Structures are given as structure tokens and as C-alpha cells.
C-alpha positions in Angstrom: 156.5 92.3 147.5 156.5 96.3 146.9 157.6 98.4 143.9 159.7 101.7 145.4 159.6 104.3 142.6 162.7 106.4 143.0 162.7 109.8 140.6 162.0 113.3 140.4 159.5 114.8 142.1 157.8 118.4 140.4 155.4 120.7 139.7 155.0 122.6 135.9 154.1 126.3 135.6 153.4 126.7 131.8 152.3 129.7 131.1 151.1 131.1 127.3 152.6 134.6 125.7 149.7 136.0 123.2 152.7 137.4 121.3 156.1 137.0 119.7 158.9 137.0 122.2 161.5 138.6 119.2 159.2 141.5 118.8 160.3 142.8 121.7 163.8 142.2 121.5 166.7 144.0 120.5 169.7 141.9 119.3 172.4 144.3 119.9 171.0 144.8 123.5 171.0 141.4 125.1 173.6 142.3 127.4 171.6 144.6 128.9 168.2 142.5 128.5 165.1 143.1 130.9 162.0 142.6 129.6 158.6 140.8 131.1 155.5 139.9 129.2 151.9 139.7 130.1 150.8 136.1 130.2 147.1 135.0 129.1 147.0 131.9 131.1 149.3 129.8 133.8 148.6 126.0 133.8 149.8 124.1 137.1 150.5 120.5 136.5 151.8 118.0 138.4 154.9 115.8 137.4 158.1 114.2 138.2 159.2 111.1 136.5 158.6 109.4 140.2 155.2 110.4 141.2 154.1 109.5 136.9 154.6 106.5 137.0 153.6 106.0 140.7 150.4 107.5 139.6 149.7 104.7 136.8 150.8 101.7 138.7 148.1 102.8 141.2 145.3 103.5 138.6 145.8 99.9 137.8 145.1 98.6 141.2 148.9 98.6 142.6 150.4 100.0 145.6 153.7 101.8 144.5 156.0 103.7 147.2 157.1 106.8 145.9 160.9 107.3 146.9 162.0 111.0 146.4 162.7 114.6 147.7 160.0 117.4 147.7 159.8 120.7 149.5 156.9 121.6 152.3 155.0 122.7 149.9 154.4 119.3 148.7 151.2 119.2 150.9 148.7 119.4 148.2 150.6 117.1 145.8 150.7 114.7 148.2 147.3 114.4 149.4 146.2 114.2 145.3 148.9 111.0 145.1 147.7 109.3 148.1 144.0 109.8 147.3 145.0 107.8 144.0 146.8 104.9 146.0 150.3 105.8 145.9 152.4 105.8 148.9 154.1 109.0 150.2 155.4 108.0 153.4 159.0 107.6 152.5 159.4 110.9 150.5 161.7 112.8 152.3 161.1 116.8 152.6 163.3 119.7 152.8 163.7 121.7 155.5 164.8 124.6 153.3 164.0 123.8 149.9 160.7 124.0 147.8 159.9 121.3 145.4 161.7 121.2 142.2 160.3 123.5 139.4 159.8 123.9 136.0 158.5 127.6 134.8 158.1 128.0 131.3 156.3 130.6 128.8 155.7 129.7 125.2 154.6 132.3 122.6 152.5 132.2 119.8 155.6 130.7 117.9 156.2 128.0 120.1 159.4 130.0 121.7 160.2 129.4 125.1 161.6 131.0 128.0 162.2 128.4 130.6 163.7 127.9 134.3 164.2 124.6 135.8 164.9 125.1 139.9 166.0 121.5 141.3 165.5 122.8 144.8 164.6 119.7 147.3 165.4 117.0 144.5 169.0 117.4 145.5 168.5 115.9 148.8 167.2 112.6 147.1 171.2 111.6 147.6 170.4 111.4 151.3 167.8 108.7 150.8 168.4 105.1 152.1 166.5 102.5 150.5 166.9 99.8 153.2 164.8 101.6 155.8 161.9 101.9 153.3 161.9 98.5 152.3 162.3 97.2 156.3 158.8 98.9 156.6 157.3 98.1 153.3 158.6 94.7 152.3 161.3 93.2 150.0 161.0 95.0 146.4 160.0 93.6 143.8 162.0 96.2 141.7 163.5 99.8 142.7 162.6 101.7 139.4 165.5 104.6 139.4 164.3 106.9 137.2 165.6 110.7 136.4 166.6 112.5 139.4 169.5 113.8 141.5 172.3 112.2 139.7 174.0 111.1 143.2 171.1 110.1 144.7 170.5 108.3 141.7 174.2 106.6 141.7 173.6 106.3 145.4 170.3 103.9 144.9 171.6 101.8 142.3 174.5 101.0 144.1 172.4 100.0 147.1 170.4 97.8 144.9 173.5 95.9 143.8 174.9 95.8 147.7 171.4 94.4 149.0 170.6 92.2 146.5 167.3 94.4 145.2 166.0 94.2 141.9 167.2 97.3 140.1 165.1 99.1 136.7 167.5 101.8 134.9 165.4 104.2 133.4 168.4 107.2 133.5 166.1 109.3 130.8 166.9 113.2 130.9 170.1 112.4 132.7 171.8 110.8 129.8 171.9 114.3 128.1 173.7 115.5 131.2 175.8 112.6 132.4 179.0 111.0 131.6 180.1 107.9 130.6 181.1 106.3 133.9 177.7 107.9 135.4 175.6 105.8 132.8 177.7 103.1 133.0 177.4 102.8 136.7 173.1 103.3 136.4 172.9 100.8 133.7 175.3 97.6 134.3 173.1 94.8 136.1 170.0 96.2 135.6 167.0 93.5 135.6 165.3 95.8 132.9 166.5 99.0 131.1 164.2 101.5 129.5 165.0 104.1 127.2 163.2 105.4 124.0 165.0 104.8 120.6 167.4 108.1 120.6 168.6 107.7 123.9 169.7 103.5 123.1 171.7 105.2 121.0 172.8 107.7 123.4 173.8 104.7 126.2 176.0 103.5 123.7 177.7 106.2 122.5 178.1 107.4 126.2 179.1 104.0 127.6 181.7 102.6 124.5 179.5 99.5 124.8 177.8 98.2 121.5 174.0 97.2 121.4 174.8 93.9 122.0 177.4 94.5 125.0 174.5 96.5 126.4 172.2 94.0 126.1 174.9 91.4 128.0 174.5 93.5 130.6 171.0 94.3 131.7 167.9 91.4 131.9 165.7 93.0 129.2 165.9 96.3 127.5 162.5 98.0 126.6 162.9 100.6 124.2 160.2 102.6 123.2 159.8 103.5 119.4 157.1 106.2 119.3 153.7 105.4 117.2 155.8 102.5 116.0 155.3 100.6 119.5 158.1 99.3 121.5 160.7 96.5 121.3 161.6 94.3 124.0 165.1 92.3 123.8 166.6 89.5 125.9 170.2 88.2 125.1 170.0 84.8 123.0 166.4 85.4 122.0 164.3 87.0 119.0 163.1 90.8 119.5 159.4 91.0 120.8 158.3 94.1 118.9 154.4 95.3 119.7 152.6 97.7 117.8 151.1 100.9 119.5 147.8 100.8 120.6 145.1 101.8 117.8 142.7 104.6 117.5 145.0 107.0 119.8 143.9 110.7 119.1 146.9 112.6 120.1 146.8 116.0 122.1 149.7 116.2 124.1 152.6 113.4 124.2 154.6 114.8 128.0 154.6 112.1 130.5 154.4 108.8 127.7 156.8 107.2 128.6 156.2 107.9 132.3 152.6 105.9 132.2 154.5 103.2 129.2 156.6 102.4 132.3 154.1 101.8 134.8 151.8 99.6 132.2 154.5 97.2 131.6 155.6 97.1 135.4 151.8 96.6 136.1 151.6 93.6 134.1 154.8 92.1 135.1 153.6 92.2 138.7 150.5 90.7 137.9 152.6 88.0 136.6 151.9 88.6 132.8 154.6 87.6 130.0 156.7 90.6 128.7 154.1 91.0 125.4 151.1 91.4 127.4 153.2 94.0 129.5 154.5 95.5 126.2 150.8 95.7 125.3 149.4 97.1 128.5 152.1 99.7 128.7 150.9 100.9 125.8 147.3 101.4 126.0 147.8 103.1 129.5 150.2 105.4 127.2 147.5 106.2 124.9 145.3 107.4 127.9 148.2 110.3 128.8 148.6 111.2 125.1 145.3 111.8 124.7 145.2 113.9 127.6 146.4 117.6 128.6 148.4 116.3 131.7 150.7 113.8 133.1 148.4 112.7 135.6 144.5 113.9 134.8 143.8 110.7 132.3 141.0 108.2 134.0 139.3 104.7 132.5 137.0 102.3 133.8 138.4 98.8 134.2 135.7 97.6 130.9 137.0 100.6 129.2 140.6 99.4 129.5 140.2 96.1 128.6 138.5 97.0 125.7 141.3 99.2 124.3 143.3 96.4 124.9 141.2 94.0 122.8 140.6 96.8 120.3 144.0 96.5 119.4 146.0 93.1 120.6 142.7 90.9 120.3 140.6 89.0 122.7 143.3 87.1 123.7 145.2 89.8 125.3 142.3 91.4 126.9 140.8 88.1 128.3 144.2 87.9 130.3 144.5 91.5 131.2 140.9 91.9 132.7 141.2 89.9 136.0 143.7 92.1 136.9 142.0 95.8 136.6 140.7 97.2 139.8 136.5 97.1 140.1 135.7 100.3 139.0 
């Protein structure tokens, strides 16, 4: 069995301007805007929902298969992911476009000038899942995360056609997609991931009530920020799991991706929903305490210790045997 993780592949280029953009802007001349800013630093971070989730799964000792599209500039990123246990053999490499890129400059007031270049991401719609499954084995799950909308729709349709259990994680596409797209991405999912705001957006865009959404998916997993996570299944009481304890938050980017990796990793180990949510919360804690979505590290003893500190000795005893030896 395999875990296919389909989602955007991107790099973030983050710069800081030690000043205020507003000081360089003339309001009545904005139609002639032409300014430049001398930045103090540049951080290039690995990102994209697909690699972030796949990296987290690999850190837990699994061998996820990354499904997505990148450019010929993906070489260094590929090496990083493969070195950490991610199968990148099935990433489509565009012959004409660069890997998707987010370029952002932030001033001292936290105002930003930003651009997003989708680039090769648009070619995700050309990827077929069946040839990948033929090489790596029948998928245990196919996670369809934020990506090219047509690619997301194609992956979801193929999962339905071939009987692959799929996980709906529409994320950022909820803000741009119409009701028809969101209904296509959600209906029939084994698991639906979202945060609390996104869960309401799903209801608004699909026209379905909360109960109707739940009737169309196997499990609805809603992250609640510092309040933890809620897991719902039709006909069963809600399961609410608190966030991990003693978290020193530094940077929230990628926290949701890490939670998803931990949750899916625990399910792959054969653990129940409560343990899955707990493992997800602990893995998310490592990310929020680190600058960068794939810069965190941990030992098996350290991870199990955090599970015990947050959720008790019984939880740690169930999780520990599955953690990779470190």
C-alpha cells in the first residue's frame, strides 16, 4: 500500500525591507508607480503543500509518494526531499516552466508586496494516478491538496473512477473556487481536512449544511488553532483533542500541513482517530516552533516524550513503537 500526496510544489523567496513602503509612495501618482527597495536579507524556503506533508510523513518513518509538477530548477529541492525519505520519482518536470514561486517583501510595519508565479504547477492537470499506482502499489489514500484546480479535479475524479480512497484538502483553493469545484473536491472523500474558517467556507460555497457535508465524507477533521482539533463522523459523538502542551510558537507557516502528516502517519500505523489527532498536534508543534516548513528535527524519544507530556503515558506507549529509530 502507498500514500500518494498530491499538492503544490513551490519555493518561497522572502525579503525584508528596513523601512516603510508608505514613505516611498505618492498617493496621487500610483498610476505611474515605479519604485525599488533595497532589502536587508533574502530567505529561500522550501514549500508547497505537497512537499510539506510528504516531508512530515517521511520524518515519521513512512515513504510517501509526492505527486505534482515542478520545473527543471527542482533539482536541489528534489535532493533534499529524497534525502529525507520522500519518493519524488513521479514528480512531473516541465520542459518550459519554472517551479511555482512566491516572492514577498515585507516592511517594518508588516506591509507586503508579493507575487505568486504558478509556473509548472499548471501541469499538474496532466498527471494520471494509475501509472503511479501501478509502480508503487495500490494507494492506501490519495491526498488531494491545494494545487492547480483542474489538476485537483482530475485527481479526485480518477480516485472515484478507480476506487482509490481520497482525502480532500482544498485549503487555499476555497477562496477562489466556485461551489461546483468545491462540491467535486469534497463529495465522497474518506477524510476532509480544513481549519474552522474553511469549514464554514465549504458550507457557504457548496450550499450544504454542516450535517450534509458530514454525510458526504467519511471523517471530517477540523483544526482549531490553539484549541486543538475536532474529528467528526456521522452518527458518532465529536472527538475533540487539545493542542500539544508547552509550545513556544515562532512561525505558523506549514503547521496545518504538519498536522495532516502526523494524522495520516498515525492512521498508517493502524492507530485510532484520537491517537492520530494527538500525533498530528505534536508534529505541528515542532513546525510552529521553527522558522521554515521543513526545518524541524526530533528524536524518537523526544517525540514520544512530548506525546506523553501532552496526552499521557498510554498514548506515548502506543505511539513509541512506530517511531523511526533515531
